[in-house]
N, C-alpha and C positions, 0 to 999 in steps of 0.2 A: 586345378584351382586349389589354392591353399585355404586353410580355415582360419577364422579370426576370433578375437576376443569378443565376448558377449557378456552382458550383465547377468549376474546370477541372482537367484531368488534372495529375498531379504534375509540374510543371515550374517552373523558377525564374521564369517570365514572369508568373505570375498567382497571387495568393493567394486571390482570389475565383474561383469557378468559374462560368462564365457561363451565362444564359438569360433568360427573359421576366419583366419587372419591373413590379409594381404594389405599392405600399406601401399596405396597408389598415388601417383602424382595427380593433383587436381588440374583441371583444364579451365580455360577462360570460359565464362558463361554469359549468354545474352541476358539482358535485364528483363525481368517481368514488367508488365505494364504497371506503372506506379511512379511516384515521385515525378510525375508527368513531364512537363516541359523542362524542368530543371535537369532531369537526367539526360535530355537530348543536348542541352547547351554545355554541359560540363561532365567530366568523368564522375561516375557514381561514387558515393561516399563509401568509406570502409565498411560501414554497416550494410549498405546496399550490396556491395560486392560479395560479402559473406552470405547474405540471404540469397542472392542470385545463384551463387555456386551450389548451395544446398539444394535449391529447387531444380537446377539443371540435373543434378545427380538423382533426385527423386524421379524426374521425368525419364531419364535415359538409362539408369542403372538398376532401379528397384526391381527385384525379382521375388518379393515375398508374397504373402497370401492376403494382404489387405485389399479390400474392394473399394476403398475410398477414392473418389475422383481427385487425383493429385493435382490436376490443372486448376480445378475450382479451389482446392485447398491453398494453392499458391496465391491465387487472387485474394482470397479472404485474409491471409496473413500478410500480404503486401500492404493491404489497407491498415493493418495494425502497425506495421513497421513505419508507414508514412506518418501515422499519428505520433508514434514515439519520437521520430526524427523531425517533426514539424518545426521545432525551434531553430534547428541548424541542419537543414536538409543536405547542404553541400559537403559538410564535413562531419556528419553524424558518426560518432565513435563506434568502432566495431563491437564493443561490449554491449551497446544498446540493442544489437540484433540478437544477442544470445538468448534472452528470455523469450523473444518472439519465435525463434527457431525451435527452442525446446518445446514451446506450446504447440507449434505446428506438428512436430514429430509425435507428440502425445496424441494429437487429433488423428494422425495417420492410423493409429490403432494397431501398431506392430511393436510389441514390447522389446523386440530385438534391435530395432532401429532407434538410435538416440544420438544426441549431440554430446560431444566431449569438450568441456572448457579447456583452456590451456593447461590448467593444473591436472585435470583428468587425463589429458592426452600425454603429458609427460610421464605420468604413472604408467599408462598403457605402454608407451614406448620402452620404458625400463623393463617391464615384464616381458614384452614381446621379443626383445633382443637380448635378454639376459644381462641388461645393464645394471649399474649400481644405483642404490638409493639408501637413504638413512633408515635402518631397520634393526630389529632385534633378531629376526629370523625364527620367530615362534608363532604357532597358530594355537588359538585358544577356543575352548568350548564354554558355553554359558552354563553356570550353575549358581543357584540361589540369587538370580537376578543380575549376575555379572559374568563377563567373559573371564573365567578364572581358573579353568583346568587346562593344562597343557595337552593339546591333541597331538602336536607334532613339533619337532625341533629340526630345523633345516641344518644339514651337515655343513660344517665349517663356518657356522654363523656365530654371532656374539652369544646367543642363547646356549649353543652347544658348549662353547668355551667357558661359559659361566657355570655349567653343570646342570642345567635344566633337563628334565626327562619327561617323556610322555607319561601322563597320569599325575604329575605334580599338581598339588592344589595350592594356589596362590592365596596367602592369608593376609599379609601385611606389606606395605610399601613405605619405607622410611619410618617404620614403627607405628604407622597409622593403618586402620583397616584398608585393605586393598580396594581400589576402584579402577575400572578400565580407563576412565577419563584421565586419572592421574598417571597411569602407565603410558598412555598415548602422549601426554604432555612431556613426560620424561624422554620419550623417544624423539619427539620433535626437537627438544632442546639439546639432545645428545649428552645429557649429564648422567653421571654414575648414580645408581640407586641401590639400596639394600632391600631385597625381597625376602619376606618371611614365607617359607614354603613348608608344606606338610607332605611328606613322602611315605606312603604305606604306614600312616599313623604317627610317624616320627617327625618332629620339627627340625628345620635347619634354616640357615641364613645364607643367601647367595648374593653376590655382587654382580650387577648387570649394567651395561652401558651400550646404547645403540651406536652403530657405526655405519659408514658407507660400505656396503658390501653387495656382491652380485645377487641378482634375483634368480639366477639359474638354480633350479631345483630338480635335479635329474632323478629318474627311477632308481630304486635301491632294493636290495634283496636281503631277506632274513629267513630264519627257519623256526618252525614251531611244531606243535604236536607232541604226543607222548614219546615218540621215538626221535623227535627233532628232524623228521624227514619230510615235513610239509613246507614247501617253499612259499614265502609270502612276497609277492612282487608289488611293491608300493609305487604307484604312478601318481604323484601329487598334481601334475599339470602336464598339458601338452604344449605349453607356451614358454619355452626357456631358451629361445634363440637357436633351436636346432639340436640335433643329437639325441633326441628322446627315443625315436624308433630304434636307432642303432644300439642304444643302451639296453632297450628291452630285449632285443635279440641276443646281445652279449650275456645278459643276465639269465636268459633261458638256457643258454649253453652252460653257464656257471651252475645253475640249479641242477641240471642233469649230471654234471660232473660231481656235484656234491651229494648225489644219491637221492635226490628228491623223488618221492613216489606220487606226489600230488602237488598242485599249485593253486594258490589263491591270488587273484589279481585284485588289489585294493584301489578302488577309484573313488573312495569317499572324499567329498570336498573338492574333487578335481573340477575346476571351472572350465576346462576345455583348452582350446588353443589352435594349433595347426592341424587341419584335417589331413594333410599329407603325412605328418608325423603319426597321427592316430591310425590312419589306414595301414601304414607299413608296420606299426606295432601290432595291430590286430592280426596281421598275416603271420605272426609267430604262433598263432593258435588256430586260425582258420585258413586252410590251404588256398582257397580262391573265393572271392566274392565280387559282386558288381553292383553299380548303382547308376541311375540316370539323374543328372542335374538339369533343372529347368529354370531358365531365367530370361531376362529381357532380350538376350541375344540368341535365344533358341535353346536347344538341348545338347548336352554332351554326355558321353558315357565313360565311366571309370571302371576299370577292371584291376583288381589287386591280387597278385599271386606271388607267394614266397618273397615278400619284402619289396617287390617291384610294382610300381603303379603305372598303368597305361591310360593315358587320356586320349580318347578317340583313336586308339590304336598306336599312339606314340609314347615312347618311354618317357615318363615324367619323374624318374628318379627311384631310388630304392636304398637298400642297406647292403653292407658287405657281409659275406658268410651268413646268409639268412638261416634262421633256425625254425623248427616247427615242434612245438610241445604237443605230444600225443597222449600224455597221461591224463588222469582225472583233473578237472578244472572247475573252479567256482569264481564268481566275480562279485565283489562287494560294492554297493552303491548307497547313496543317501540323497536327501533332498538338495544337497549342495553339489551333486554330480551333474554337470551341465555340458551342453554343447558337444564337443568331440568325445568326452567321456560317455555321453549318451549314445553316440554313434558306435563307440567301442562295445558297450554293453549290448546294444541291439544286434550288432553283427554276431556276437557270441551266441545270443539268444536265438537269432534267426537260423544259425547253422546248427543249433542243438548241441553245442560244444560242452555245455555245462550250465548249472543253475546260476541265475542272477539273484542275489540275496540282499535284502535291505529295504529301503524306502523308495517310493515312487520318485523319480528323478525330477530335475528342475523344470523341464518343459521347453527346452530350446534345441531338441534333437532332430528336427526335420528341416531346418533351413541353415544357410550359411550366410555370414555377414562379412563385409569388407570395410576397412577403415580408410577413409579418404581425408587427407589434410584439407582444412578449410582456412583460407587466409594464411597468416604467418604462423599461428600458434595453436589453433583449435582443430577439431576434426569431427567428421560425421561417421558414425558406425551405421551401416546400411545393409539391410537384408538384400542380397543379390541373387540368391538361388533357393529353390526348394527341391527336395529330393524324393525319388521314388525308386523302387526296385524295377529291373528291366520289364517285368510283367505289368507294371503300371501301379502297383500298390504303393501308396505313399508311406514314407517313414512316419512313425508315430512321433508326436511332439514330446511325449514323456515315455520313459521305459518303466513298465510295471514289472516288478520283480517276480520271478517264479516262486520265490519264498519270501513273502512280505514280512518284514520285521521292523516296526516303528521303533525309532531310537528316542527314548524318553530321558528325563533328567535323572532317573534312577540308573540308567545305563551309564551316564556320565559319572555318577557317584561311584558306581562299581569300578569304573576305570581308575579312580583314585586308589582303589584297593588291588590294582593289578589285573582286573578282570575285563577283557574285551569281549562283550557278549556277541557281537556280530562276527568277529573273527572266529570265535568258538563255533558259531553256527556254520561258518564256512568250512572249518575242519571237519565237522560232522557230515556236511553235505558231500564231501569228497568220497565218503564210504560207498555211496551209490552213484556218483557221477560217472558217466560213461567215458572210456578212453576213445581216442580217435582211431578208427580202424580203416577208413576209406582211402587214406593216402599211403601209397606204397613206400615213399621215401622217408621212412621213419628213422633212419640212421643219421640224418643231417642235423 
């Protein structure tokens, strides 16, 4: 089973909230009781069809931890839909069902199950498939009440071509004091803007214009430390249309060839994505691990070893030329690390491979969701599985770091001066992090 997108905690870093992704074709659904005799005499309205579809999925596919009576929930919200559609029950527009469905899913009490409007669904599809969208290709952190410090610049993006760098402080936009709202408006309009930027205390002006570009954001490698021999493997997402796990293994090989003596995996702000990609990526650091998935259709067992996933004993894919990093390891997380990045951090922690450092994660690390198209343009993200180790111990919803370090506004301010406090903590942790000595195939 693959992993899907999930909503992340309220932060400016992610509009989608991350986890396990599979887009499935929706099936026809029987109507719930409601819209009484009219529904028997004529085809259900578009609004009723969307509502029926969502409730069929709730009844047949839900595998989360909510204890709400879903049949009773469907009856309650059918009555609300009837009231909304009362003026035109035979041709009630599908948009009228959206608020009712959203309210019903809120009442379900599972924050990982939610409705995606057509606009939300299109954004999701672009991210899930590595498609294009109008963007700058920059991620910002909040400072002084605004999202105004560059956290990350996506390679080959408009932001990179404009010359933006991590740690840049955005001061002005078209000569006026910078605001995030003004930046977003310029992005939507696709117009060229002048940004006043402060870099290491020095002012400069850059020209930036959003453009249609790929949402693919693959892992990348850099080096740090006093001797420049600490590899930093940045994994910004597990949702880029595939290729992430392969890239992780390739970069582990590159780090070893570059003489790295320790490695830091940076999962800060990673909203999750494909559990299959995540699993195969983890296997570059943990030789073998297993889990049990529990859902509406029963249980299934996943075993991951050396880049290959086995689902109930059957090969479910893997990577070419799998690597295994056996040197000291540390993992960085924050409150924006969600879904599959939480699975990654937990497997590292559970195997005792190295310390997890940073903030307690988002809280979507024990279930998987799937995105089902609803009607023509919208979708339902639904929790379909919850996870446990083979012995029965449930996965935690949040990963609690071995070395907790809250990231404050002062840490963001230090980043504008070239100081990454959490990365520095990771480098220090490698001094005492244990190497992997249990796997004999250390030369791979």
